[in-house]
N, C-alpha and C positions, 0 to 999 in steps of 0.2 A: 535594444534596451527598452524596457517598459518601466514607467514611473508611476508610483502611487503617491499622490499628494495627500498628506494627512495633517491633522491639527491636534491640539492638546487633548481634545475630547477623544479622538481616535486612539491616541497613545494611552490615555487613562483607561480606556475600555479594552485594551489588548489582553487577550488570554490565550492559553495553550490548550489544545485538545486534538487528539488524533481523529482523522476522518476515516471511519471504517468503510464508508462507501467508496472513497477514493482508493483505499488499499485493495478492496475487492475488485474494482474495475482494473487496476493495474495487473492483478493476478489473472483475471479473466482474459485480458488482452494477450498476456504471455501464453496462456493456454491455447488461445485461438490461433496465434502466430507460430505455434510449435517452437517457441523460444524458451530460453533459460534465463532466470534471474541471475545477475552476476554474483550474488552471494547465496541466495536460497535455492538456486538450481531449478530443476524441472518442476512445473506446477503439478505434474502427475496425472494418472488416469482418471482420478475422481473429478478433477477440474475439467478435463477434456470431455468426460461423459456428461457433465452438467450442461455443456454448450448445446446439447441436443434438444433441450427444452425450448419451446418457442418463445417463452418470455425471457429466457436468458439470451437467446439469439437476438431478440429485439434490442437488448442492451448493446450487443455487439454491433448492430446496425448503426448505432449512434456514436460509435467511437471512431476517431480519425484513422485514416489509412496513411501509409508512408507519403511524406510530402505535405500532409495536412497537419494543422496544429490546433484546430478548434474542437473542443468537446463541450456539448451543452452543459452549463453549470447546474441545471436542474437534476442531473444525474448524481451530483455530489453536493447535496445541500450543506450549508454551514453547520458544523457539529454543534450539538447542544451542550448542556452542562451536566449530563448524567455522569456518574462515576463508574458504573459497570459497563463493560464492552457491549453486552447484549442490549442494554438500555440505550446506549449511544447509537447503536445501529437502528433500534426501533424508532428513535427520534428522527433519524434521517429518512427512514422508510416512510414515516408519517408525512414528512415534508414533501417527499417525492409524490406521494399519493394525493396530496393537497394542491399540487401544481395546477394553476388555472389553465383553461383552454387558451386564453390569450398568450400566456407565457410559453405554453407548448408550441403554439404556432410561431411565435417570435423566434424562439431559440432553435427549434427543430426544422421549421420550414424556411424562415427568412435568413437566419444567421448561417445555416449550413450552405444555403445557396450562395452566400457571399464568400465564405471561407473555404469551402470544399472545392475540389477539382472534378467532382462527379455528382450525379444526381442522388438525391435521397433514395434509398432502396424502397421499392414499391410496397413491401410489407409494412415498413415503418410509416409510410405516407397513409396507408389505409388505417393504421392504428390511430394516427392523429385525427383523421377525418371522422372516425367512429367515436372519438372521445374516450377510448379505452386505454390510451397510452399510459397515463399516470399509474393506474392500478396495475397494469401489466409490468411496467418497469419496476415498481416496488416489489412485486411478486418475484420477478426474475432475479433481482438483487438478493432478496431474502433466500431464495432457493440456492443460488450459487454460494452464498456465504455458508449456508447449512451443509451443503454437500462437499465443498472444496476447502473451507477455511476454519470452520468452527472448532473442529477437533484439535487443531494445532495452534489455535490463537493465543493460548496462555503464554507461550514462549515469545511470540511476537509482541504481545502486550508488555511483557517485561522489558523489552528493548525500548519501546515507546515511553514507558514510565521512567526508565533510566534517563532518556533524553530530556524529558520534562523536568526531572529533578536537577539535572545538569544546568538547564536554562534558568531555573529558579535560583540556584546558587549563584549563577552569573549575574542575575539581576541584583541580588543582594550586594555583590561586589562592584558592579559597573553601571547599574541602572538599566532601564528599559532600552534607551538608545544604544548602549554598548552591546546589548544582546541582539537588537535588530541588525546591527552592523556585523555581527559575528555568526549569523545563522549558517552561512555558507559562502564560499568565495565568490559566487555569482550574485550574491545579495548584498546591497550596500545601504547605508543610512546617511542621509544628507541633512539631518536636522528637521526638515519639514517634508521629507519624502523618502520612500523606500524604493530603491532601484533594483530591478531584476534583469540580469543579462538574458536576453531572449533573441531568437533569430528574426524578430520583428520589432518595430518601434511603436510606441504608444504611450499614452498618459491618461490617467483617470484621477479625478478629485474625489476622494472617499472621506472627506472631512465629516466628522460627526458620526460616522458609522463605527460599529463594533468590529474590531479586527481579530480574527482567529488565526493563530499560527499553528499549523498542523504538521507534526513530524511524520515522516514517511519511512517505512521499511520495505514494503513490497513495491512502492513507487520509487524507491531509491535507485539511482542517484538523481532523479529528476526534480524539477521545481515546477509549480503551476500557480496561476493566479485566477481567482474567481471573483468577478465583480458584476456579473450580468443579472443576478437575482436582486431585486430592489432591497436595499438595506443590509445586504450581506457582503462581507469581504473575507476571503480565505486565502492565505498564502501557505501552500504546502512546500515543505523544504526537506532535504534528506536528514534523517535522524542521525544524531551524533554517535560515532562508534561503529556504525555499520560499514562493512567493507574493509576494516583495518586488521582482519585476522588472517591475512594471506601468509604470514610468517609464523602461524601457530605451530607449536611444538608439543608433542604428547606429554613430555615431562612436566610441562607447566600446570597441567590439571590432574596429573597422576595422583597426587595426594587426595584429591576429591573423589575420583571414580575408580582408581586403581590403574596400574600401568597397562594392562592388557586392554581394558575398555577405553582408556585414553588413546591408545594406539589405533584402535578401531575407529573411534570418533574422528581422529585426525585424518583417516584415510577414506572417509565417507563423503568425498566430493570428487567426482560425481557419485550418484547412487550406485551401489554395488551389491552383488549377490553374495551369499555365504561362501560359495565355492571360490569366487574371485578374491574375497577377503582372505580366505585361508591360504591361497596361493601367494598373495602379496605380503602377508604378515608372517607366514611360517607356522601359524597355529593350525591345529587339526580342525576340520570342519565341525566336529562336535564341540570343541572349545569355543570356536567362533559363534556357533549357534547359541550356546549357553550364555555367553556375554551379551549377544545381541538381544536375547530375550529379556535380560535384566535391564539393558538400556532402554528397551521398548517400554517396559513397565514403568520406568522412571520418567518417561516422556522425552527422552533424549534422542531417540531415533523413531522414525515412522517407516512403515513398510507398505509396498504396493506390489501387485502382481503385474508382471510384464511377460505375457505369453507363458512359457513353462517355468519362468523364474520369479522368485520373490526378491525385490530389490529393497535395500535399506538405505535411508539417507538421514542426515542430521536434521533435527528440528531446530526451530529458531532458539529454543531454550538451550540446546547444545551449543549453538553458535555463540550465544551470549556468554555461556560458561567458558568457552574457549577464549573469547575476547577478554573476559574479565581476568583470566589467568595470565 
């Protein structure tokens, strides 16, 4: 259990904002581990291809391996107050690039030595010693975002916006304390402290600091706490409504997109080819291709090439539509 001790000023300065840096790193790690997100599936070839760039690889060098829990907070600075996603990311990139050499050495050299079970990769150590790490980390994050996430972000942003609206309505009904205690079953509110169920114990007094509550979709269903950057406190929690669509039925959204397209959307987990969808649904390949093209234009499916095949998968916008139905 980790405990954040807060005071009235911290509660008064609490605000909500997504962390695009944290979301990007969650997607990056899934791609590097050849893993699938429990809701959004395979990161895809674009994300995997982006890992080849040395600045993106440097980000990966600073992410924990199995059995490790520490991630340098400088990788995911406290989100700012911009309203547009690109501006939010730019604010975080600027903060990464402005990280001082002292902070780099503290978090990357000292803290990893304490919390990791392995030495820091040699390439990362050289980047610290040369003073190039902040610039390269910012460039790597910007590049991964552009190549792997920017095109599909609108649907993910809709999920985040829906969560923040839900929390704002809850504050109106129950107050800030009620919301702090209802963010997630692993997060509690004790009147003067926020508790987060973790595989490690700890406590930090963050009185007087601004607290940013960051809903997560790609980082779902995890929680994380950031307190290492002076003056910054970020609590990332799983966004409301993600992962509740396992019982989705095509008929629930058929009035919105039509019965055939609803059936295809419902069957696009995991990603599938046109031929596979035709076999599974009973539609002709030509009919499937026609409907997939329409869904792609609407931003409800994305497509990637996997060898000889083109695979289609639902976008976050489609997931949100299915869940809303």
